[in-house]
C-alpha positions in Angstrom: 107.9 154.7 152.2 108.3 158.3 153.2 111.4 159.5 154.5 111.2 163.0 156.2 114.7 164.9 157.1 114.9 167.4 159.6 117.5 169.8 158.8 119.1 173.2 159.9 122.6 174.4 160.5 121.1 176.6 163.2 121.2 175.1 166.4 117.6 175.5 168.1 115.4 175.8 165.2 113.0 173.2 166.3 114.0 170.1 164.6 113.5 167.5 167.0 110.3 169.4 168.3 108.8 169.5 164.9 109.9 165.7 164.3 108.7 164.9 167.9 105.1 166.3 167.5 104.8 164.8 163.8 105.9 161.3 164.6 103.5 161.3 167.5 100.6 162.6 164.8 101.8 160.1 162.3 102.1 156.5 164.2 99.6 154.1 164.9 99.5 150.3 164.7 98.5 150.3 161.4 101.1 153.0 160.2 104.8 152.0 161.8 107.1 155.1 162.2 110.5 155.2 162.5 112.8 158.0 164.2 116.2 158.5 163.5 117.9 160.6 165.9 121.3 161.5 164.8 121.5 164.7 166.7 124.2 164.8 169.2 121.7 166.6 171.6 119.5 163.3 171.7 116.5 164.7 172.4 114.5 162.6 170.2 115.8 159.5 172.0 115.1 161.1 175.4 111.5 161.7 174.4 111.4 158.4 172.9 112.3 156.7 175.9 109.6 158.6 178.2 107.0 157.7 175.5 108.1 153.9 175.2 105.7 152.9 172.1 105.9 150.0 170.1 104.8 151.1 167.0 107.0 154.2 167.0 110.7 152.9 166.5 114.1 154.5 167.2 117.6 154.4 166.0 120.3 156.6 167.3 123.5 157.3 166.2 123.6 155.8 162.7 126.6 155.8 160.9 124.9 154.4 157.5 121.5 156.3 156.9 120.9 154.5 153.5 121.5 151.1 155.1 119.0 152.0 158.3 116.4 153.2 155.6 116.6 149.9 153.6 116.3 148.0 156.8 113.2 150.1 158.0 111.5 149.3 154.5 112.5 145.4 155.2 110.9 145.6 158.5 107.9 147.3 157.4 108.0 150.8 158.6 105.8 153.4 156.4 107.2 156.5 157.6 110.9 157.2 158.8 111.5 160.7 160.1 115.5 161.7 160.6 116.8 164.4 162.8 120.2 165.5 162.0 122.7 167.7 164.0 122.7 171.7 163.1 126.0 171.8 161.1 127.0 171.1 157.4 128.5 167.4 158.1 128.3 164.5 155.7 125.7 163.1 158.1 123.5 165.8 157.1 124.3 165.3 153.4 123.7 161.7 153.2 120.2 162.1 155.1 119.2 164.5 152.8 120.1 162.5 149.8 118.0 159.8 151.2 115.2 162.1 151.9 111.5 162.2 150.3 110.9 165.6 151.6 113.8 167.8 153.7 112.0 170.1 156.2 113.8 173.0 157.1 112.5 174.7 160.3 113.5 178.3 160.7 112.8 180.8 163.4 111.6 184.4 162.2 115.2 185.9 162.7 117.7 187.2 160.5 120.4 184.8 161.7 117.6 181.8 161.2 117.4 182.9 157.6 121.0 183.3 156.4 122.0 179.9 158.5 119.2 178.1 156.1 120.7 178.9 153.1 123.2 175.9 153.4 120.9 173.8 153.9 118.7 174.7 150.9 122.0 174.9 148.8 122.5 171.0 149.9 119.0 170.0 149.0 119.1 171.9 145.9 122.3 170.2 144.8 120.9 166.9 145.2 117.6 167.8 143.6 115.4 166.8 146.9 112.1 168.7 147.6 112.7 170.9 150.5 110.4 173.3 152.3 110.8 175.8 155.0 108.8 176.0 158.2 108.5 179.1 160.3 108.7 177.9 164.0 108.2 179.1 167.1 106.7 182.2 165.9 105.2 185.1 167.9 100.9 184.6 168.0 98.9 186.3 165.4 96.6 189.1 166.1 93.3 189.1 164.6 94.4 186.3 162.4 97.6 188.7 161.1 101.0 187.5 161.3 103.3 189.1 163.3 105.8 191.9 161.4 108.7 189.5 161.9 107.2 186.7 160.8 105.7 188.5 157.5 109.2 189.9 157.2 110.9 186.2 157.5 108.4 185.1 154.9 109.3 188.0 152.5 113.1 186.9 153.3 112.4 183.7 152.0 110.3 184.5 149.2 113.0 186.4 147.7 115.3 183.4 148.1 112.9 181.6 146.1 112.6 179.1 149.4 109.5 177.3 149.5 107.9 177.8 152.6 104.7 176.7 154.5 101.8 179.1 154.5 101.2 178.6 158.0 103.1 179.0 161.1 103.9 177.0 164.4 103.4 179.4 167.2 105.5 179.3 170.5 102.9 177.7 172.9 103.0 176.0 176.1 101.5 172.6 175.0 104.2 172.2 172.5 106.8 172.2 174.9 105.0 170.5 178.3 103.7 167.9 175.9 107.1 166.5 175.1 108.0 166.5 179.0 105.5 163.7 179.0 106.6 161.6 175.9 103.4 163.0 174.0 102.8 165.2 170.7 100.4 168.0 170.9 97.5 166.3 169.8 98.2 163.5 172.4 98.4 166.0 175.2 95.5 168.3 174.5 93.5 167.6 170.9 91.6 171.0 171.3 94.6 172.9 172.0 96.0 175.6 169.3 99.3 174.0 169.3 97.9 170.7 168.3 95.5 172.4 165.3 98.7 173.7 164.0 100.7 170.6 164.1 97.6 169.0 162.3 97.2 171.6 159.7 101.0 171.1 159.1 100.6 167.3 158.7 97.9 168.1 156.5 100.3 170.3 154.4 103.0 167.7 154.2 100.7 165.1 153.1 99.5 166.9 150.2 103.1 167.7 149.0 104.1 164.2 149.5 101.2 163.0 147.3 102.6 165.6 144.7 106.0 164.3 145.0 104.9 160.8 144.5 103.0 161.6 141.7 105.7 163.4 139.8 108.1 160.3 140.3 105.4 158.0 138.7 105.2 160.3 135.8 108.9 160.5 135.3 109.3 156.8 135.4 106.3 156.4 132.8 108.1 159.2 130.9 111.7 156.9 131.1 109.7 153.8 130.3 107.9 155.0 127.1 
């Protein structure tokens, strides 16, 4: 089972938005997916209520994430996506402890990059794989990143924070789709927003495959 934890101390970074779009991209009848909404704002819960889909489950205000994930595995869920509150609480730390991969959305701003470092520190302390995703970015021009995005990427590289090579651009379909309980691909599969979410999903699949391969090799080494 894969556990994706969306964490950032900065409110408005896009945790809930990315979790919803990726959940809609992942979930299907043969690949059951569970959302855990521990963000007090409850955005994922509202989106899920509008959506009402059997193979996309929801738990909210979960007190013991480890127990919830064990229950999810027993119930046959293949993917668990956890949305966390925008702070450094024990709830966030416990979620990161259970993660297969920690996704840290960030806008391309000084304040967001500064706030991101607390989440990175927790992931590093717990030795959990993590990556930043530049979200709500200005559109590219002639396939070139906006200067503010390039600067943010440079700052993340200087901090030795792994960052996805792409970006999620601020696009209408990424907002409009959520209001109908959909993800970008369901709302308009030909849209640029759907394409970017798909590219992010492909990158995450590669990262998760590498993570599981590392765990297998590590287990084999210990058993030898």
